[in-house]
C-alpha positions in Angstrom: 0.2 -0.2 0.0 1.4 3.4 -0.6 1.4 5.8 2.2 -1.6 8.1 1.9 -1.5 11.6 2.7 -3.8 12.6 5.9 -5.9 15.0 3.8 -6.8 11.9 1.4 -7.8 9.7 4.3 -11.7 9.9 4.8 -12.5 6.5 6.4 -10.5 4.6 9.3 -10.8 1.3 10.7 -8.7 0.6 14.0 -8.4 -2.3 16.3 -7.1 -3.3 19.7 -6.1 -6.8 20.2 -6.7 -7.3 24.1 -5.9 -10.3 26.0 -9.4 -11.4 25.9 -11.3 -9.2 23.6 -10.6 -7.7 20.2 -12.2 -4.3 19.7 -12.7 -2.5 16.4 -13.7 1.3 15.6 -14.8 2.8 12.6 -14.0 6.6 12.1 -15.1 8.5 9.3 -15.0 12.2 7.9 -18.3 14.4 7.6 -18.1 18.0 6.6 -14.6 18.3 7.4 -14.6 16.6 11.0 -13.8 13.0 12.1 -16.1 11.3 14.3 -16.5 7.7 15.7 -19.2 5.9 13.9 -19.7 2.6 15.7 -17.6 0.1 17.4 -17.6 -3.7 17.3 -15.8 -6.5 19.2 -15.1 -10.3 19.4 -13.2 -12.8 21.5 -9.4 -12.4 20.8 -8.1 -15.7 19.2 -4.4 -15.7 19.8 -4.6 -19.0 21.9 -5.8 -22.4 21.4 -7.9 -23.6 19.6 -7.6 -20.8 17.1 -4.0 -19.8 17.4 -4.7 -16.7 14.8 -5.2 -13.3 16.0 -6.5 -12.3 12.6 -9.6 -14.4 13.0 -10.7 -12.3 16.3 -9.8 -9.0 14.3 -11.8 -10.1 11.3 -14.8 -11.2 13.6 -14.7 -7.7 15.3 -14.5 -5.8 12.0 -17.5 -8.0 10.8 -19.6 -6.8 13.4 -18.8 -3.1 12.4 -20.0 -4.1 9.1 -23.4 -5.7 10.5 -24.1 -2.4 12.6 -23.4 0.0 9.6 -23.7 -2.1 6.3 -20.2 -0.9 5.2 -18.4 -3.8 3.4 -15.0 -4.0 4.9 -13.7 -7.3 4.1 -13.5 -9.1 1.0 -14.3 -12.7 -0.2 -10.8 -13.6 0.2 -10.6 -12.6 4.1 -8.7 -9.5 3.4 -9.6 -5.9 4.6 -10.7 -3.7 1.6 -8.2 -0.9 1.3 -8.4 1.8 0.1 -12.2 2.7 0.2 -13.8 2.0 -3.1 -17.1 3.9 -2.5 -19.3 5.3 0.1 -20.2 1.8 1.0 -17.0 -0.3 0.7 -13.5 -0.5 2.2 -11.4 1.6 4.4 -8.6 4.1 3.6 -6.2 2.9 6.5 -6.3 0.3 8.8 -4.2 0.5 12.4 -4.0 -1.6 15.3 -2.5 -1.9 18.9 -1.9 -5.3 21.0 -1.7 -6.6 24.3 -2.7 -10.1 23.6 -0.3 -12.9 24.7 0.5 -11.0 28.0 1.7 -7.8 26.0 5.4 -6.8 26.1 7.2 -8.2 29.1 10.6 -6.7 29.8 13.7 -6.8 32.2 15.8 -3.7 32.5 19.4 -3.4 33.7 21.4 -0.4 34.9 24.3 0.5 37.2 22.6 2.5 39.8 19.2 1.7 40.8 17.9 5.1 41.5 19.5 6.6 38.5 20.5 5.0 35.1 18.4 1.8 36.1 15.2 3.9 36.9 15.7 5.9 33.7 15.8 2.7 31.8 12.6 1.6 33.6 11.0 5.0 32.5 11.9 4.3 28.8 10.6 0.7 28.9 7.3 1.8 30.8 6.6 4.5 28.2 7.2 2.1 25.3 4.2 0.1 26.8 6.1 -2.6 28.4 5.6 -4.5 31.7 8.5 -4.3 33.6 9.0 -7.7 35.1 12.2 -6.8 37.3 14.9 -4.3 37.4 18.8 -5.6 37.7 21.4 -3.0 39.1 24.7 -3.5 40.4 23.6 -2.1 43.8 20.4 -3.9 44.2 22.1 -6.1 46.9 21.6 -9.5 45.0 24.4 -11.7 44.3 25.4 -12.3 40.6 24.0 -15.9 40.7 20.6 -14.7 42.1 20.5 -12.2 39.2 21.4 -15.0 36.6 18.7 -17.2 38.1 16.1 -14.4 38.1 16.9 -13.7 34.2 16.7 -17.3 33.3 13.2 -17.9 35.4 11.5 -14.8 34.2 12.1 -15.3 30.3 11.4 -11.7 29.2 10.4 -10.7 25.6 13.4 -8.3 25.7 16.1 -6.6 27.7 17.1 -3.1 28.1 20.6 -2.5 29.4 21.9 0.9 30.4 24.4 2.4 32.8 26.9 5.1 33.2 27.2 8.7 31.7 29.1 8.9 28.4 32.8 9.2 29.1 32.1 7.5 32.6 33.5 4.2 34.2 32.8 1.0 32.2 33.4 -1.5 34.7 29.8 -1.8 36.0 28.3 -2.1 32.7 30.7 -4.6 31.9 29.9 -6.8 34.7 26.0 -6.3 34.0 26.7 -7.5 30.3 28.4 -10.7 31.8 25.6 -11.5 34.0 23.2 -11.2 31.1 25.8 -13.5 28.9 25.9 -15.9 31.9 22.0 -16.3 32.1 22.1 -16.9 28.2 18.4 -16.0 28.3 15.6 -17.5 26.2 12.7 -15.6 25.0 9.1 -16.2 26.2 7.5 -16.9 22.7 9.5 -19.5 20.8 13.0 -20.8 20.4 13.9 -19.9 16.8 15.3 -16.5 17.6 17.9 -15.0 19.9 16.6 -12.7 22.6 16.4 -8.9 21.6 18.8 -7.0 23.9 19.0 -3.3 23.6 22.1 -1.5 24.9 21.5 2.4 25.8 24.3 3.1 28.2 28.0 4.9 28.2 29.2 5.0 24.6 32.5 4.1 25.6 31.4 0.5 26.8 29.9 -0.3 23.5 32.6 -2.5 22.3 32.9 -4.3 25.8 29.0 -5.0 25.4 29.2 -6.4 21.8 32.4 -8.5 22.7 30.3 -10.0 25.7 26.9 -10.3 24.1 26.8 -10.5 20.5 27.1 -14.4 20.3 24.4 -14.9 22.9 21.5 -12.4 22.3 20.4 -10.3 19.3 22.3 -7.1 20.2 21.1 -3.5 19.3 23.1 -0.3 20.1 21.0 3.1 20.7 22.3 6.4 22.2 22.7 6.4 26.0 19.4 7.2 27.7 21.5 9.2 30.5 24.3 10.7 28.6 24.9 13.3 31.1 23.3 13.1 34.7 21.2 16.3 34.1 19.6 15.0 31.0 17.5 11.9 29.8 17.5 10.9 26.5 14.6 8.2 26.3 13.3 8.5 22.7 15.7 6.4 20.7 15.4 3.4 23.2 11.6 3.7 23.2 11.6 3.6 19.5 14.0 0.7 19.2 11.6 -1.1 21.8 8.8 -0.5 19.5 10.5 -1.7 16.5 11.8 -4.9 18.2 8.4 -5.7 19.5 7.1 -5.6 15.8 10.2 -7.6 14.5 10.7 -10.1 17.3 7.8 -10.6 19.7 4.8 -10.0 17.5 6.5 -12.1 14.7 6.4 -15.1 16.9 2.8 -14.7 18.1 0.2 -17.0 16.3 -1.3 -14.7 13.5 0.7 -11.6 13.9 2.8 -11.7 10.9 -0.4 -11.8 8.9 -1.7 -8.9 10.8 1.4 -7.0 10.5 1.2 -7.1 6.7 -2.3 -5.5 7.0 -1.5 -2.4 8.8 -0.6 1.1 7.7 1.5 1.9 10.7 3.5 -0.3 13.0 1.4 -2.5 15.5 1.9 -0.6 18.9 1.6 -2.2 22.5 -1.8 -1.1 24.1 -0.4 0.8 27.1 2.2 2.5 24.7 -0.5 3.6 22.4 -2.5 5.3 25.5 0.5 6.8 26.5 1.1 8.2 23.1 -2.7 9.8 22.6 -2.1 11.5 26.3 1.1 13.0 25.2 -0.2 14.0 21.8 -3.2 16.0 23.6 -0.9 17.3 26.2 1.5 18.7 23.6 -1.4 20.0 21.4 -3.3 21.8 24.0 -0.3 22.7 26.1 -1.9 21.3 29.2 -1.0 18.9 31.9 -2.7 15.6 32.1 -3.0 12.6 34.4 -4.8 9.5 33.1 -5.7 6.5 34.8 -6.6 2.7 33.4 -7.5 0.7 36.5 -8.2 -3.1 35.4 -8.6 -6.3 37.1 -5.2 -7.2 37.7 -3.0 -3.8 37.1 -3.5 0.0 37.2 -1.7 2.0 34.8 -1.2 5.7 35.4 -0.1 8.0 32.7 1.0 11.7 33.3 2.6 14.8 31.5 3.8 17.6 33.4 6.4 20.0 32.3 6.1 18.3 29.0 7.6 15.2 30.5 5.5 11.7 30.0 5.7 9.0 32.7 3.8 6.0 33.0 3.6 3.6 36.0 2.2 0.1 36.2 1.0 -1.0 39.3 1.0 -4.5 38.7 -0.4 -5.8 42.0 -3.3 -3.4 42.2 -6.5 -4.3 40.4 -10.3 -4.7 41.0 -10.8 -8.4 40.2 -7.7 -10.9 40.2 -5.6 -8.3 42.5 -8.4 -7.1 44.7 -6.8 -8.9 47.8 -3.5 -7.2 47.1 -5.4 -3.9 47.4 -6.9 -4.8 50.5 -3.7 -6.0 52.1 -1.8 -2.9 50.8 -4.5 -0.4 52.1 -5.6 -2.1 55.2 -9.1 -2.6 56.6 -9.4 1.0 57.9 -8.7 2.7 54.7 -11.2 0.8 52.9 -13.8 1.3 55.4 -13.3 5.0 55.5 -15.1 5.5 52.3 -18.4 3.4 53.1 -21.3 5.8 54.2 -22.7 3.2 56.4 -21.3 0.9 59.1 -20.1 -2.6 57.8 -18.2 -4.6 60.3 -14.8 -6.3 59.6 -16.0 -9.6 58.9 -18.4 -8.4 56.5 -15.5 -6.7 54.6 -13.3 -9.4 54.7 -15.9 -11.7 53.3 -16.8 -9.6 50.5 -13.0 -9.4 49.3 -12.8 -13.3 49.6 -16.0 -13.8 47.4 -14.4 -11.4 45.0 -11.3 -13.6 44.8 -13.1 -16.6 44.4 -15.3 -15.0 41.6 -13.1 -12.3 40.2 -15.2 -11.3 37.0 -18.3 -10.7 38.7 -19.8 -7.2 38.6 -21.6 -5.6 41.8 -25.2 -6.9 41.9 -26.7 -4.9 44.7 -26.5 -1.2 45.8 -24.4 -2.5 48.8 -21.8 -4.3 46.4 -21.5 -1.1 44.3 -20.6 1.1 47.3 -18.1 -1.5 48.5 -16.6 -1.9 45.3 -16.1 1.7 44.7 -14.8 2.0 48.2 -11.9 -0.5 47.3 -11.4 1.3 43.7 -10.7 4.6 45.6 -7.7 2.8 47.6 -6.5 1.1 44.4 -6.3 4.4 42.7 -4.7 6.2 45.6 -2.1 3.6 46.1 -1.4 3.6 42.5 -1.0 7.1 42.4 1.4 7.3 45.1 3.6 4.7 43.2 3.5 7.0 40.2 4.4 10.3 42.0 7.4 8.2 43.4 8.7 7.5 40.0 7.8 10.5 38.1 10.7 12.6 39.8 13.2 14.9 39.0 16.5 13.2 37.8 18.1 11.5 40.7 22.0 12.3 41.2 21.6 15.7 39.7 23.0 18.2 42.3 20.7 21.4 42.9 21.7 24.2 45.2 18.8 24.6 47.9 18.0 27.0 50.7 17.3 25.5 54.3 13.6 25.9 53.9 13.7 23.9 50.4 15.6 21.3 51.9 12.9 20.5 54.4 10.6 20.3 51.2 13.1 17.9 49.4 11.0 14.8 49.6 7.8 16.5 48.3 9.4 18.5 45.6 11.4 15.4 44.0 8.0 14.6 42.2 7.2 16.5 39.0 3.7 15.6 39.5 2.0 19.1 40.6 -2.0 18.7 41.3 -2.3 22.2 41.4 -1.0 22.9 37.8 -2.9 19.7 36.6 -5.1 20.7 33.8 -7.1 17.6 33.0 -7.8 14.2 35.1 -8.8 11.2 33.0 -10.2 7.8 34.2 -10.7 4.8 32.3 -11.4 1.0 33.3 -14.6 -0.5 34.2 -15.2 0.8 37.7 -14.7 4.4 36.3 -16.0 4.0 32.7 -19.2 1.9 33.6 -20.1 3.4 37.2 -24.1 3.7 37.0 -24.1 7.5 37.8 -21.1 9.7 36.1 -21.1 11.5 39.4 -19.8 8.4 41.3 -16.7 8.2 38.8 -16.3 11.9 39.3 -16.0 11.6 43.1 -13.9 8.4 43.1 -11.4 10.4 40.9 -11.4 13.5 43.2 -11.1 11.2 46.4 -8.4 9.2 44.8 -6.2 11.9 43.0 -7.0 15.0 45.3 -6.5 17.5 42.5 -6.1 21.0 43.8 -7.3 24.2 42.2 -9.2 24.2 39.1 -9.1 20.8 37.1 -11.3 19.2 34.4 -12.5 15.7 34.8 -13.4 13.0 32.2 -13.7 9.5 31.7 -12.9 7.1 28.5 -16.4 6.5 27.1 -15.7 2.8 25.6 -11.9 2.7 25.9 -10.8 3.5 22.5 -7.6 5.5 23.7 -5.2 2.5 22.4 -6.7 2.6 18.8 -6.3 6.6 19.0 -3.0 6.4 20.2 -1.6 4.4 17.2 -3.8 6.5 14.9 -2.1 9.6 16.2 1.1 8.5 14.6 -0.5 8.7 11.1 -3.4 11.0 11.4 -3.2 13.5 14.5 -6.1 15.6 13.5 -8.3 12.5 13.0 -7.2 11.1 16.5 -7.5 14.4 18.5 -11.0 15.3 17.0 -12.5 11.9 18.1 -10.6 11.7 21.4 -12.3 15.3 22.3 -15.8 14.5 20.7 -16.2 10.9 21.1 -13.9 9.2 23.3 -14.0 11.4 26.4 -17.0 11.8 28.5 -16.5 15.2 30.0 -17.7 15.0 33.7 -17.1 19.0 34.6 -14.6 21.0 36.6 -13.5 20.3 40.3 -12.7 23.5 42.1 -10.7 22.7 45.3 -8.9 25.1 47.4 -5.8 23.8 48.8 -5.1 24.4 52.5 -6.4 23.2 55.8 -8.1 24.8 59.0 -9.6 23.1 62.1 -13.0 25.0 62.0 -15.9 25.0 59.8 -15.5 28.8 58.4 -15.8 30.1 54.8 -12.7 29.2 52.6 -13.9 30.3 49.2 -16.0 33.2 48.0 -17.5 32.4 44.5 -19.6 33.8 41.8 -20.3 32.0 38.5 -22.3 33.7 35.4 -24.0 30.8 33.7 -24.7 30.6 30.1 -28.5 31.0 30.4 -28.0 34.4 32.3 -28.2 32.7 35.8 -25.8 33.7 38.6 -24.7 31.4 41.3 -22.9 33.1 44.1 -22.0 32.3 47.7 -19.6 30.9 50.3 -18.1 27.4 50.5 -17.4 26.4 54.1 -14.6 24.0 54.9 -15.6 20.3 55.1 -18.4 21.0 52.9 -19.2 20.2 49.1 -21.4 21.6 46.5 -22.6 21.1 42.9 -23.9 23.3 40.2 -25.4 22.1 36.8 -23.3 23.2 33.8 -23.8 21.1 30.8 -21.2 19.5 28.3 -20.1 22.2 25.8 -21.0 24.9 28.2 -18.7 27.3 30.0 -19.2 29.8 32.9 -17.2 33.0 34.1 -15.8 32.3 37.6 -14.8 34.7 40.1 -13.3 32.9 42.9 -11.7 34.2 46.1 -10.0 31.9 48.6 -9.6 32.8 52.0 -6.5 33.5 53.8 -4.4 30.3 53.8 -5.9 28.7 50.8 -4.8 28.6 47.5 -6.6 28.1 43.9 -3.3 28.3 42.1 -2.5 32.1 42.0 -1.2 32.0 45.7 -2.6 32.0 49.0 -5.8 34.2 49.4 -5.1 35.3 45.6 -8.5 35.9 43.7 -8.6 33.7 40.4 -10.9 35.0 37.3 -11.2 32.3 34.5 -13.7 30.4 32.6 -14.8 26.9 33.6 -16.0 24.0 31.4 -19.3 22.0 32.1 -19.9 18.4 32.1 -22.5 15.5 32.5 -21.9 16.0 36.4 -21.3 20.0 36.3 -19.1 21.9 38.6 -18.0 20.5 41.8 -16.9 22.9 44.7 -14.8 20.7 47.2 -14.3 22.5 50.4 -12.6 19.5 52.2 -9.2 21.0 52.0 -5.8 19.5 50.7 -4.6 17.0 51.8 -7.9 15.5 52.3 -8.2 14.3 56.0 -11.3 12.2 57.0 -12.7 12.4 60.5 -11.3 9.6 62.7 -14.5 9.2 64.7 -16.6 6.3 62.7 -19.9 7.9 63.4 -18.8 11.6 62.5 -17.0 10.1 59.4 -20.2 8.4 58.2 -22.4 11.4 58.8 -19.7 13.5 56.7 -19.7 11.0 53.9 -23.6 11.1 53.6 -23.4 14.9 53.4 -20.8 14.9 50.5 -22.4 11.8 48.7 -25.6 13.5 48.9 -24.2 16.9 47.8 -22.9 15.3 44.7 -25.8 12.8 44.3 -23.9 9.9 43.9 -26.3 7.2 45.3 -29.8 6.6 45.6 -31.2 7.9 49.0 -31.8 4.4 50.5 -28.0 3.7 50.6 -27.7 6.1 53.6 -30.4 4.0 55.5 -28.3 0.8 55.1 -27.0 -0.9 58.0 
């Protein structure tokens, strides 16, 4: 297929081959605007008895044909490209994949908190699951590291270490450990394991001599050429390339699928990160996005133009729910439930979910409990993300004494006061019965400060839009804004704390219909105002002394705020958010807050 110019593309088909389900979407241009037309899905067929991923792809695309009448597959089972007329074919076809467990990598570096952490950022940003990090100073003996590599059998290894011109000794030792392990790839034995070396350029010959007979070695630019700079792009691009050439080429049916696509197949998480970064760059905003699944929780962020992704592999809502409970503790789960639930009941609910991990809540009680657990899974995953999304370790910075005391907090580049948009995805958020439930789960877990837009992914099409953004950014961003995101509204949360119930914010909103809402927000209070999707209101916001909305403590903010299906949420609970320790008082406050945002039917608050 010749490469088509973006302006010639009118019809787009994109698929995401997940571990259980393959999703297909059809996008068409109408009157100069790209919009989602329909979505189809079918079981993924990468495993026995089918062992051909393209069968699931064709089945999902066939459902799109059934729903639209547009013929997309010819008699020989091929996708019709380019579009022949208004009812036949597509101009381009793109795909992502996490089938077969996705991309599983190990990374190695000299210092765990410096070059090894940079290597981990490179792998995570490319969409990999990082199985383990080997470092010269990780306190494991060489034979333990060798045994670990042999046992994990990753798809790929990223080796880094040292700044350019620095010592080569430790990099040589890491290369020898990998050579001694003689690692075998997870999928198939017909090829050597891909290893990318992206470390000190002075050690390239040493690494080549040590590894070239054992692995498929690629040399890339150093990911940490100097202490003050990370250079993750070349390593990430090479990971994508090797994912296609080696890992995907071994999976059943993928060579055929690769021959169909108009852009390289991307790992699903890497594609989600791509659309997040694209939107942040195009709109010049800072974003946090979360995808909470059954086994893992992925968090993506773009702050100061820097993209970060973390995978909390033990925090999920089905298979990993017991890990969430263990990490959070009983009291932290109970604190979000607006009625008294004893310890035995909580533990039984967790055990039932472990026995039947794929069940969904059947009663209001079940729903409230599951959303309480979700808050903790999201909170814990975000703590992990903030500890990873940091300024570069090892870089010396001059600090005043007062700054030194704030060093730990200042290390992360995640700044909730400058955050523009918070996006939620995953069943517990995207399929919450009331959108206000998703909004409050995001607010409670992430605790946005100042003025923050909230949204959820409607039907989880971010992966397809991520890979589409490589070949057609305009189509990807238009569909992302208009069809992918469900705008929930805006959260206005003054940062600060006090020990008494007093006014912390004076507000005035000029609404589109001419109405004016004005008043005071008390500490510990929540309010909600209706402002529909696409509507904007002029806001005049004056925080009290000691409280900040982004311009400084006590400084007035005049701006436009965006609406959504929930509207404007005023959160006067302070930051950081502290819930009352007394059980009865806490339940009383939860009932107040939940009623103010209207997240549950009234009978929830009468439950025992």
